[in-house]
N, C-alpha and C positions, 0 to 999 in steps of 0.2 A: 853798588858801590860799595868798596871795601874800607872798612874804617879800622886804623891800629887803636891799640889800647892806649897810645900817648893822644893820639887825636880825641878818642873820646874822652879822656882825663880833661883835654884842654877845653873841648867844647862844654863839658858840665861845670868846669869850673868857672867859665866866661858867664855861663846861664845863671849859676847862683850868686857870683859877685856883682852883676849889675845892680846897681841902686836906683831907684826911681822913688818920685814922691808919690807916697800913696794916694790912692784916688778911691771915692766911692765906689762899691761893686753894685752894677746895675742887673736887674733880670735878663737872663741870655748872654751874660758876659762870658761863662764857662763855655758854652755851645759855640759862641763865636770864635773864641780862642782855639778850640779844638779844630775848627774849620781853617783856621789860618795856615797857609802853605808852609811845609816844612816842621810845624810845631808837633804834630802826632809823630813822625819820625824821630824827632828829639827826645820826645817823653818815652818812646819806646826804647832808645838807647840808654835813657836813664834808668828804666825799670831793668833792662838787661844787666846794666853794671851792678846794680843792688842785687840782683838774682846771683850773679857772679860770686860777688863778694859773700853773699850769705852760704853758699856752696863751700867758700874756703874757710868760713869762720865755724859752721857747724860742727863739722868732724871735732874741732877742737873743744866746741863747747860740750859735746857728748863725753869726750873723755876727761874733761874737767868734771863732770857730772859723775862719772862712774869712780872717779878718784874721791870724791866728797861722799860716796855712798847714795847718790840719788838714784831713782828707778828710771830706765832707759823709756823714752817715748815712742820707740819703735813698735810696729805692729808685729804680732806673733803668728805662727803658724799652728792651728788647730788639726791634729790627726785622730780619726776614729777608726777603731777595728771593730766589725760587725759580727756577730755570732749567726751561725746557720740554723735555720729552724728545720728539725728534720721531720716534722709531722706531715701528714697529708695535707696539701693546701689547695681546695677546689679552685680552679681557675678556667677561664673561659677557652673552649674549643680542646679540651685534654681531661683526663681522668676518668672516673667512673660512669659508665652508661647505663642507665636504670631502665626496664622495660615500661615503656609508656601506658601500657594497659592496666597497670598496677598504681595506684596513687602512693606508693610507699618506696622508700630507698634503704639499703643496707649502708651505702656510703653516700655521704654529701656529694653533690656534684652539679653540672650545669647542662648535661646531655640526657636526651631520653631516646629510645630507638623503637620504631614501629616496622611492622611487616603487612603490606596488603597483597591480597591475591587479586588478579585481574577480575576474577568473578564476582569478587565483594563491590568493586567499584563501577562495573559496567554490565549489572545483571541483564539490562535491557540494552539492546543494541543502539549505539549513538548517543545513551543517555549515561554521562559519566557523573556520578554522583559520589563525593567524598564526606557527606555528612554522617553517614552512619560509622563508618569506620573511624572517622575522627572522634566520634562521641565514644566508641568503644575503647579507643586508644589516648581518651582524657586530653585531646588536644589543646583545648581551652584553658584546662587546669595547669597543664606543664608548661605551655607556650605564653598564654596571655597572663595568666595569674601569676606564674612563679618564674617568668622570664628564661626558661631554659629553651636550649635550641634542639630542633628536630633531626634525627636520623631516620631515613626511610630506605625502605626495600620493597621492590614489587617483583612478585614470584607468580609463576605460571604451574608450579608442580610444589605443593606441600606436603610431604608424607604425612600420615594421620596415624596416630595410635589405635589400629584397629585390624582385626584378624579378615573380616569381611570388607571388601572393597567395591562401592557401587558408584552409580552417577553422582551420588553425594560428594564424593572425593574427588571430583573432577574440578580443577582450579581455574581453568579458562572458563570464560561465560558458556553457558550451555548452547548460546545461539553460535557461538562460535564451533564448538564441538560438532553441531550439527553441519555448519558450513564446510567445515573439514571433511566430512563424510560426502558431502556432495562434490567437493572438488576431487576427492580421492576416487569417487565413483566415476566422475566424469574422464578421468585421467586412465584409469584401468578399462574402461570401456573402449577408449581410443587404442590402448594396448591389444585388447583383445580382437579388435577389428583388424589391426595390422597383422597380428600373428595369424590370424585366419587367412588373409590375403597372401602372406608368405608361406602358409602351410606349415608353421612351425607349432608342431603340437605341443611341445613342451611349453611354451610360451602361453599358448592356449590354455592348458591347464592352469599354469600359474595366474592368469588373469581372472580365470572363471572363480579360481578358489578366492582370490582376493575380493572379487565382487560379492562372493557369498558371505564372506565375514564382515564386509562393510554394511551390507544390507540386514544383517542378522546380529548386530553388535551386541543387543540386549542378551540374546542367547548365549553368545560367547561369555559375556560378563557372569551369567548364571552358571555356565560350566565351569569358569575360572573358579569360582567360589565354591562350587561343590566338590571340586577335585582338590582343593586346597593347592593349585599350582603356583609356580613362581611368577609366571607372567602370562597375559593374554594379550596378543598382538592384532591390531587392526591395522592392515596394510594402508600407509598413507595418511592414516588419521592419528595414531600413537598408541601406546603401551600402557596398560593396565597392569602394575606390579605389587607383589607382597614380599616382605622381606622380614626374616627371623633376626633379631640382634640378640646376642648374649650379653648382658649387663656386668659390669665390674662387681657387683654385688653377689653374682650368682643366679640372677633373676633372668627373665626372658620378655622381650616383648616384640609384637609385631608390629610394622609398619606398611603402610602402602598409599598408592594413589595412582595418578594418571600423568604420564609424561606425553606431551603433545609432539606431533612431527614438526621439529622446529625449522625444516627445511622447506616447509610450505610457504610458497610465496604468499597466499592467502593470510595465512597467521602472522607472517612478518608484516604484512600492510597493516592489519588491524592492531597488531601489538605496538606498532610505531604511532599509531593514532592515539592509542592509550597513553605511551610514555609522553607524546606532546601534552596531552591533558595533565598529568603529573607534574611536568616541568611548569607549565601554566600556573599551576597552584602552588607548587614548592620550591621552584627555583628562586629563592630571595634570602634576606638576612634572618628569616625565621629558622631556617634550615642549616644545620652545619654541614652535612653529609648525604649523598646517595650511595648506598651499598649497591652496587650493580648487581642485580638478580636476574630475574626473565629467564636464564638457561639452567636448567639442571635441577635436581631435587633440591628443596629449600632456597632455589636460586643460588646453589654454590658450586655451579659450573662444573657439575659431574653427574652421571646417572648410574652409579654405582650398584643400584638395586636392580638394573637390567643388564644382564651379563650376555645374553645372546647376540651375536653378530648380525647386522640385518634388521633388527627391530626398528619399526617406526619412531619409537620414542628415544632410540640412542642419541647421545651428544652429537651435536652436528660437527661437521669438520671446520677448518679455520675460514674456508672461503664464505661459509654460511654464518658462522657465529660472528666474525667481524663484523658484519652488517648490524647485526644486534649491538654491538660494544660501539660502534662509530656513531649510531643513533644517541647513546648516551652523551657522546662528547658533543654532538649536534645541538641537542636541546636544553642541556645543562651548562649555561654560560657563566652563572654566579656562584655555584654552589659545588663544594668539592665532590668527586666521584671517587669511591673505593673499590677495588676489584680483588677478587680473590687469589686469581694466578697471574703471574707475568704475561702480559700482553703487549704486542706492538702499541696497542692505543693507551697503553700506560705511559709508554716512553714519548709519545707523539704530543700527548695532551697533559703530562705531568700529573696523573692520576696517582693515588694511594693504593696500598695494598692491603688487605684484610684477612687476616689469619683465622680461619674459621675451626682451628684445631688447636688453639693455645694452651700450653700446659703439656702436651704429649711432647716428649723430646723426639720421638721419630717422626711425627707429622711435622714438627716446626724446624727441625735441624736437618733431617735427611730431605724432605720435600721442600717445605716452604722457603727456608733461608737458602738452600743448596740451589733451588730453582731461581729464586731471584738475582743469586749472586752469579750464577754460571749459566744460566739459561736451561731448557730441558726439552725432553720429547714428550707429548702427550700420548700416555698409552693407550687412551681411549680412541684417538683419531690418527696417530701415528705424524702429527704436525709439530713442527719445531717453533719454539717460542723463545723470545731474546733474554738475555740477561740485563738486569738493571740494579747492579749493585748499590748505587747512590740514590734510588727512588727516594729515599727517607729524607735527603736533603732539601727537597722540593714539595714533598706532600706527605701525609702522615701514613704512619704504619698503625694498623688498628686490629681489633680482633674480638674473638669471644673464646671461652673454654670450649675444650672438646666436646662434652656432653654439659649441657646446662645443669643437669641434675649431679654431675660428678664433681665432688669438691674435694677429691683426694689431692689435688695440686694445691690446696690452701692448707694443708695439714702440717704439723710441724716437721713431719718427715721430707716433705717437699717444698716448703715456702722458700727456701734459699735457692733451690734451683730454679723455680718459678721466678723468682727476682732476677736471678741472671739472665733468664729467657728473655724477659723484658728488656734488660739492657742490650743483650745480643741482637733483638730484632728492632732496635729503637722505637719501642711501643710509646704511642701518645695516648690512646685511649682503649679501653676494654669494656666489653659488657660485663657487668657485675653479676656475680654469683648470687643466687637467692633462694634456691631449693634446698630444703634439708642442713642448713646451716647451724653450727653449734658455737659455743662460745671461742673455742679454738680456731675454728676457720672464719669466724667474725673478727677476730683481733688480727689474725693473718692477711686476711684481705685488705683491712686498713693499711697493714705494714706494706703490703704489695703497692697499694696506690700511693703510698708516700715516696716511691720512688719513680714511677714512670711518668712521662710528659716532661714538658720544660719545667725547670726549676731554677729561676734565675735570683741570683742574690748579689748585692754589693758588698764587697769584701772589706774594702777599706777605702777612707778618703781622706784627703788632706786640703785646707784652705787656709787663707789668711782670716784674721777674726774681726779685721777692721778694714774699710774700703771707703775711699772719698767719693762721694755722689758725681757722676760723671765719668768717673774711672771704670776699670775693668778688674773684675773679681776672678781669679785662676783657681780651679778645682780640679784637682787629681783624684780620679776614682778608678778602682779595680773592680771587675764583674767577672761572674763565672755562671755557666750552667751546670748546676749539680744533678740533671734529671738525664732522661734515656733518649730525648728526642729534641729537635728544634722547636723553635715557634714559627708558625707558617703566615704571619701577617706582617706587612710593612710598616711595623709601628717603631717609633723612635723611643730611646731613653732620653728624658727632659729633665734638666735641672730647673728649679723655680725658687726665686727669692719672695718670701710671703710675708705679710703682717702676722701678728699674732693671732688676728681674728681668720686668717686663712686666705686673704686677698692676694693674688700674685701681681706684683709690682715689676718683675723681671723674669724672664727665662731664658734658656739656651738649649740646644740640642747636645746630648753627650755623645750619642749614637745615632746614625739616620735609621739603621735597620738592625733591630735586635734579633732578626730571623737568622742573622749570619753567625750568632753568638752558637755554636754547635756544643753538643753535649761534652762535658769534661774540658772545655776550653776556658780560659782565663785571658781576659783582654785589659788593658788599662788606658783610660783616655785622659786628656787633659782639656778643659773646658773653659772657655772665656765668657764669663757673664757680664755684659754691659748695663752697669747702674746708671738708671736715670739721672740727668744733671739736676732735675727740680726735685729729686725724692727727698721727702722730708727727713733729717737726720732722726736717726733712732736704733732701736735692736729689731732686727730682722731674723727670720728662719729659712735655712737652706732645706729644701725638700726635694727628693728625686723619685721619679717612678717609669714606668713604661705607659704611654699615653695613646689612646685611640686617637688619630689626627681628625677623625671626622666629627669627634663630639668634644675633644679637648679633656675627657675624664681619662683616669687611670684604671681599669679594669683588672689588670694583672696585680696580684700580690707576691710581693717578693719573699722569698723564704729566709727572713731574719726575725731574730727574736730580741725581746728587752731593748727595744728602741720604740719612740713613738711613731705612730703611724697615724695618717690622716687621709682618708678616701684613697687609701691604698699607695699614697706618698710616703716614702720613708724620710725621717729626719736626719738630717745632715749634720747639723750645727748651727750654731748662733753667729750672726754678723752684725758689727756695730758700724753704720753708715753715717760717717761724719760729712759736715758742711764743707764746701770748697772754701779755700783760702781766700782772703782779700786780694792777695796778688794774683791769683787765678782769675778772680773775677773780674779784675782790672785787665788783664791781658784779653779775657774774652770779650770785654767792651770794646777794646781798641781795635780787636779783629774783625 
């Protein structure tokens, strides 16, 4: 029903001009009056008329107050500009990675890395035991006592600092080595039989020679060391190798080991069983990343120390290698996997990339970055691998220095270029340098880590300093990522209204996914915080932070300074909550 202003005036005039003999008020009369037909409607019209009158009169009253020098009663807007903290801020899933086998750090952090050889965890066939390697790598100390996260690499070939290479340098289990010999002997015996049947004397000689090397492998190893040869190949089994390395300081070191025949179906089957056991133990929230190992020297996806074509221990072709790679994708469902080189498995499963030669301009720009941006042809196998220029938007870019003991990339002469390299490759984490450090390289390493990874800051915020309980408080905030990489968890930015004691009484989401705030991006958000109707009037604080939705806590420290912080929440400002007016309460009661 539509009522004109004249009709409203007439009805209210009639209502107030009616005069009746006063009567005694009895309990319940007010409730019965409200329940009478039409009375509630008339009362609402009266209140509406009063509200309209108030709206007409208030501006005049405010102008009168200003003319008389009175202070305005309206709320004001509070604006805050935040200052960036450029120091290194250790945060989850990023920064400095310490070697787990030492209980020391050069740079504070939340990640540690360990490497296991297959031989260490399965010395006895079928009995996979992690207790000894976890003790050697201080697993309980780092993970359970200091709440760090683990990074792990499983390798089958770890080159050792040694001139003499023996069975002690075999990094697959010795029972696996013997099984490879049996498999190879059976294979070459079949070849010999077939060659004799066909009368192919060249194939007969090749098979006979292979069988002799397999059956006399100990003698082959002794001859390899006696002659100081580069390699000793055991057909179908693998290759012993030795490599002379010229060091940057002018010194020389010898490394060597044994590279197994990765194409062996038997090796692949037993490796997959071992990897399943690794996943059963470490595919959980205690582990941040698995660095894909298994193939190549140090698990670094190359066999650079074995140069001759046709050697049993050469790096496998894509058809073989991809089966190892896909096994990682199959068994690690919760934990990030990081791979040295671009591979199809990286694209298919959103894996990260790991630069094993960080610091070197040639290795990083000419190879690592060029290959992931444009794709490349593997000169070991001739296989083509795809480009993935945006891999870092969905999974981390990590790495380690070219040589663990080579700290030249942290000297004053190199540090600016090293920091730029971290920016160019969107680095999230890096194994810290810890050998031969001096004051110069220690200071510069801290400087390097003050740039890498995500570095979120709130730049500015604006909000009203007063709000009525039951109303909405609007907060505008501007955010940026001053680091080199995104954040890879689906965590939101959350705004909280808290009591002075830290109790949250209201909260709202500023941004659903902070992971979309990429490096050097700036975003502005308008957030509407609903203040509870029954909130006690008083002074409250606005706090903001990046929150883990599973725990409700804020583990990420924002890179701002000279502002109060509480449990990694940053103080935005003070808000006074006032009580709802009597008029608003009456409307609420009537509705």
